[in-house]
C-alpha positions in Angstrom: 31.1 15.4 3.6 28.4 18.0 3.2 24.8 16.6 3.1 22.6 18.6 0.7 19.3 20.0 2.0 17.7 19.6 -1.5 17.6 15.8 -1.7 13.8 15.6 -2.2 12.9 14.0 -5.5 10.4 15.4 -8.0 7.8 13.0 -6.6 7.7 15.1 -3.4 4.7 17.4 -3.2 5.8 19.4 -0.2 6.1 23.0 -1.3 9.7 24.0 -1.9 9.5 26.7 0.7 8.6 24.2 3.4 11.3 21.6 2.6 14.0 23.2 4.8 11.6 23.2 7.7 10.9 19.5 7.2 14.7 18.7 6.9 15.2 20.6 10.2 12.5 18.4 11.8 14.3 15.2 10.7 17.7 16.7 11.8 16.2 17.5 15.3 14.9 13.9 15.6 18.2 12.5 14.5 20.2 14.7 16.8 18.2 14.0 19.9 16.9 10.5 19.6 18.6 8.1 17.1 20.4 5.4 19.1 21.2 2.9 16.4 20.4 2.0 12.9 20.3 -0.9 10.4 20.4 -0.5 6.7 19.4 -2.6 3.7 19.3 -1.3 0.1 15.7 0.1 0.4 15.2 -0.1 4.2 16.5 1.9 7.1 15.8 1.1 10.8 16.3 3.8 13.4 16.1 3.0 17.1 14.3 5.8 19.1 13.5 6.2 22.8 9.9 5.4 23.4 9.2 8.9 24.7 9.6 10.4 21.2 7.4 7.9 19.4 4.5 10.2 19.1 6.7 12.9 17.6 8.3 10.4 15.2 4.9 9.0 14.1 3.6 12.5 13.4 6.7 13.4 11.4 6.4 10.1 9.5 2.7 10.7 8.8 3.3 14.2 7.4 6.3 13.0 5.3 4.1 10.2 3.8 1.5 12.7 2.8 3.9 14.6 0.5 6.3 11.7 -0.4 3.9 8.8 -0.9 6.8 6.5 -1.8 7.9 6.4 1.8 6.7 3.6 4.1 7.1 4.1 7.8 6.3 1.5 10.4 6.9 1.4 14.1 7.8 -1.5 16.4 8.2 -1.4 20.1 11.5 -3.0 21.2 12.5 -3.0 24.9 12.6 0.5 26.2 12.5 2.0 22.7 10.8 1.9 19.3 12.2 1.1 15.9 11.1 3.4 13.1 11.3 1.2 10.0 11.7 3.4 6.8 11.3 1.8 3.4 11.3 3.1 -0.2 11.0 1.5 -3.6 14.3 0.8 -5.4 13.9 3.9 -7.6 14.1 6.1 -4.5 17.0 4.5 -2.8 19.0 7.7 -3.2 16.5 9.5 -0.9 17.0 6.8 1.7 20.8 7.3 1.3 20.4 11.0 2.0 18.2 10.3 5.0 20.8 7.8 6.4 23.6 10.3 5.8 21.8 13.0 7.7 21.1 10.6 10.6 24.8 9.5 10.7 25.9 13.2 10.6 24.0 13.9 13.8 
């Protein structure tokens, strides 16, 4: 299944020209570090190695600036860190796309 690169909702304020770069940053994070995930209707948990926590936090901070509906929280677990991603119900399709991109990596 092809995962579209244009899954950002109208609420996203990131300039259109910068969106492919942001998608590529998430793809890189997913390719290199995602070890496991848990999904609820409006929540997605991604297990990351602790050595990429700063990179993941920076990406989450920047994503929250343009897509204020995202909530990112981090929790240390063993040798890793869980990145908790949450959205309101009206943006569940964005979380679906993020999960699909993570699974495709």
